[in-house]
C-alpha positions in Angstrom: -18.4 -8.4 0.3 -20.5 -6.4 3.1 -20.1 -2.4 3.7 -18.6 -2.9 7.1 -16.2 -4.1 5.3 -16.3 -1.8 2.4 -15.6 1.0 4.9 -13.2 -0.5 6.3 -10.9 -1.2 3.2 -12.4 2.6 2.2 -10.7 3.7 5.4 -7.2 2.1 4.9 -8.0 4.1 1.3 -7.4 7.4 3.2 -4.5 6.5 5.6 -2.4 4.5 2.8 -2.3 7.7 1.3 -1.5 9.5 4.1 0.8 8.3 5.8 2.9 7.8 1.7 2.4 11.7 1.1 4.5 11.5 4.8 6.9 9.7 3.2 7.4 11.4 0.3 7.4 14.4 2.2 10.5 14.2 3.3 13.6 14.7 1.0 16.0 12.1 2.1 13.7 8.6 2.3 16.4 6.2 3.7 14.6 8.9 6.9 11.5 8.9 6.1 11.2 4.8 5.4 13.2 4.2 8.7 10.9 6.1 10.6 8.0 4.9 9.2 9.3 1.5 9.7 10.2 2.5 13.3 7.4 3.2 14.0 5.1 0.2 12.4 8.0 -1.6 14.7 7.0 0.1 17.7 3.1 0.1 17.1 4.3 -3.9 16.3 4.9 -5.0 19.9 2.9 -3.0 21.7 0.1 -5.1 20.6 2.4 -8.5 21.3 1.0 -8.3 25.2 -2.7 -8.1 24.2 -3.0 -10.4 21.0 -2.8 -14.0 20.5 0.5 -15.9 19.2 -0.4 -16.3 15.8 -1.0 -20.4 14.5 1.6 -22.4 13.6 0.2 -22.5 10.2 0.6 -18.1 9.6 4.8 -18.2 9.7 5.7 -19.3 7.1 3.3 -16.6 5.3 4.4 -14.0 7.6 8.0 -14.2 7.4 7.9 -14.7 3.3 5.4 -11.4 4.1 7.5 -9.7 5.9 10.8 -10.4 3.3 8.3 -9.1 0.2 6.7 -6.2 2.5 10.8 -4.8 2.8 11.7 -5.3 -1.3 8.3 -3.1 -1.7 9.8 -0.5 1.3 13.3 -0.1 -1.0 11.0 0.3 -4.3 8.9 2.1 -3.4 11.8 4.7 -1.4 13.2 4.1 -5.1 10.0 5.4 -7.4 9.7 8.0 -4.8 13.2 9.6 -5.3 13.5 9.2 -9.1 9.7 10.1 -9.8 6.6 12.4 -8.6 4.3 11.7 -6.0 1.4 12.1 -8.2 3.1 9.8 -10.6 4.9 7.5 -9.5 1.4 6.6 -6.6 -1.0 6.2 -9.0 1.4 3.6 -11.4 2.8 1.3 -8.2 -0.8 1.4 -7.0 -3.2 0.4 -10.5 -0.8 -2.0 -11.1 -1.4 -4.1 -8.6 -5.2 -5.2 -8.6 -5.2 -7.0 -12.0 -1.7 -8.5 -10.5 -3.7 -9.7 -7.7 -7.0 -11.5 -9.3 -4.3 -13.3 -11.2 -2.4 -14.3 -8.2 -5.7 -15.4 -5.9 -7.2 -17.3 -9.4 -3.8 -19.2 -9.1 -2.6 -19.7 -5.2 -5.7 -18.9 -3.3 -9.1 -20.5 -5.7 -10.4 -17.2 -6.0 -11.7 -17.0 -9.2 -13.6 -13.4 -10.0 -17.4 -13.3 -11.2 -18.5 -11.4 -13.6 -19.3 -8.4 -12.2 -16.4 -8.8 -10.3 -13.9 -9.0 -12.8 -15.6 -6.2 -14.5 -15.1 -4.7 -11.6 -11.3 -4.9 -11.3 -10.9 -4.1 -14.6 -12.9 -0.8 -14.7 -11.3 0.3 -11.7 -7.9 -1.0 -12.4 -8.0 1.1 -16.2 -9.5 4.3 -14.0 -5.9 4.2 -12.1 -4.0 3.8 -15.0 -5.1 6.5 -16.6 -4.4 8.7 -13.1 -1.0 7.4 -13.9 -0.9 8.4 -17.8 -2.6 11.4 -17.2 0.5 12.0 -14.6 3.0 11.9 -16.9 1.3 13.7 -19.8 0.4 16.8 -18.1 4.0 17.1 -16.4 4.5 18.2 -19.8 8.5 16.2 -19.9 9.1 12.8 -20.5 8.6 9.8 -18.1 11.5 9.3 -16.2 11.7 5.1 -17.4 13.8 4.1 -14.6 10.9 5.2 -11.5 8.2 3.7 -14.0 9.9 1.1 -13.9 10.7 0.8 -10.3 6.9 2.1 -9.6 5.8 -0.9 -11.6 7.5 -3.3 -9.7 6.5 -1.8 -6.5 3.0 -3.3 -8.2 4.1 -6.7 -8.1 5.4 -6.8 -5.0 2.3 -4.9 -4.0 0.3 -8.2 -5.1 2.3 -10.8 -4.0 2.3 -9.2 0.0 -1.2 -9.1 -0.3 -2.2 -13.1 -1.8 0.8 -14.3 1.1 -1.0 -12.0 3.5 -4.4 -13.0 2.1 -3.8 -16.7 3.3 -1.7 -16.3 6.4 -3.9 -14.0 8.6 -7.2 -16.5 7.8 -5.1 -19.2 9.0 -3.3 -17.4 11.8 -7.0 -16.7 13.7 -6.0 -13.6 15.1 -5.3 -10.7 12.7 -4.6 -8.7 15.6 -1.4 -10.5 15.9 -0.4 -11.1 12.5 -0.4 -7.5 12.0 1.2 -6.5 15.6 4.7 -9.5 14.5 4.5 -8.6 10.9 5.3 -5.0 11.7 7.5 -6.0 14.3 9.6 -8.8 11.1 9.2 -5.5 8.1 9.6 -2.5 10.3 13.0 -3.1 11.5 15.0 -3.9 8.2 15.5 -0.7 6.9 16.2 1.2 10.3 19.0 -1.1 10.0 19.8 0.2 7.4 19.9 3.3 7.9 22.2 2.4 11.4 24.5 0.5 8.9 24.7 3.3 6.7 24.4 6.4 8.5 26.6 4.9 11.6 26.1 8.0 14.8 24.6 10.8 12.5 21.4 8.8 12.3 19.8 10.0 15.5 20.6 14.0 13.9 19.2 13.2 10.8 16.6 11.8 12.3 15.5 14.2 15.1 14.4 16.9 12.5 11.4 14.8 11.1 10.9 12.0 14.2 7.3 13.4 14.6 6.0 13.5 11.2 7.4 9.7 10.2 6.5 8.1 13.2 2.9 10.1 12.2 3.6 7.9 9.0 4.0 4.3 10.8 1.0 4.2 13.2 -0.6 5.2 9.4 1.0 2.3 7.7 -0.3 -0.2 10.7 -3.7 0.9 10.8 -3.7 1.4 7.1 -2.6 -2.6 6.8 -4.5 -3.8 9.8 -8.1 -2.6 9.0 -7.0 -4.2 4.6 -6.3 -7.7 7.0 -8.9 -7.4 8.7 -11.1 -7.8 5.8 -9.0 -9.8 4.0 -10.2 -12.7 6.4 -14.0 -11.9 5.5 -13.8 -11.1 1.3 -12.2 -12.4 -1.4 -9.2 -10.7 -2.5 -9.3 -9.5 -5.7 -12.3 -6.6 -5.2 -10.7 -5.6 -2.0 -7.1 -4.6 -3.0 -8.8 -3.1 -6.1 -11.3 -1.2 -3.6 -8.2 -0.2 -1.6 -6.6 1.2 -4.4 -8.7 3.7 -4.5 -6.2 5.7 -2.5 -4.4 6.9 -5.1 -7.7 9.3 -5.6 -7.2 10.5 -2.1 -2.9 10.5 -3.5 -4.4 12.7 -6.5 -6.0 15.2 -3.9 -3.2 15.5 -1.8 -1.1 15.7 -4.7 -3.5 18.0 -6.0 -3.6 20.6 -2.4 -0.4 20.3 -0.5 2.0 19.3 -3.0 0.5 21.9 -5.7 0.1 19.6 -8.2 -2.2 19.6 -11.9 -5.0 17.9 -11.0 -7.4 19.2 -14.1 -10.6 17.3 -15.6 -8.4 13.7 -17.4 -7.6 13.3 -14.0 -11.2 13.9 -12.6 -12.0 11.4 -16.0 -10.2 9.1 -14.4 -11.3 9.2 -10.9 -14.9 8.5 -12.5 -14.0 5.5 -13.5 -12.1 4.6 -10.7 -15.7 4.8 -9.4 -17.8 2.8 -11.4 -15.5 0.2 -11.2 -15.9 0.3 -7.4 -19.8 -0.1 -8.1 -19.1 -2.5 -9.9 -17.0 -4.9 -7.4 -19.7 -4.6 -4.8 -22.6 -5.3 -6.9 -24.3 -8.5 -5.5 -27.0 -8.5 -7.8 
């Protein structure tokens, strides 16, 4: 992983945590993800005239990824509805890297070397530490349905990460791949909202439109950077490095949402940084 690829993934981590915080901040999660998905679909449609069509070999991956992304969005909506951002976001993101490592080894033939494997394990331990200390520090028993939804979200993240890693490499055009992916996946939640809310939808969307559409733009930027990085480095280290977004999410939770951070979370964040250092080791 070159410094340029690492910088792109870290930028993706910041933008990803930001759009998730925006979505969580809109109380009605169906409205939030309607705007994020709709904004992503608009961005995808705007990019289409300027990008080549992905190669035929990429389309099975594109269609599968769009379906998995819709499941991921539904699970994320559920976890955000049931739990706090500072708890659900780390669990969802922290459970993904080890699953990506296993999936990439099985389906992409990418067996990590010793340093990468150690880095993924240490970084994941730090991320799980953030999640567990968030539950412990809340002073209440964890909502197990929320935890289950967040863990299922992590598995969905791992699934689409590997599918898209293979698909974008076969596409011949990372920008074209992300444009079509955002268009295909972005229409599902708005269609559901239209069916459920009917004539009330536009009026309910209007107060949140600016924030939600900004979240959609950030989601496109975040995943576009990740897809580009996946054409230039192995999937597992990218997945783990991308989950540094949890540090950003924890900061947003502490500063913006006034959630407690504390020394244990700082220690867990340090463990995460150590894992990143191991992943980037080239010796």
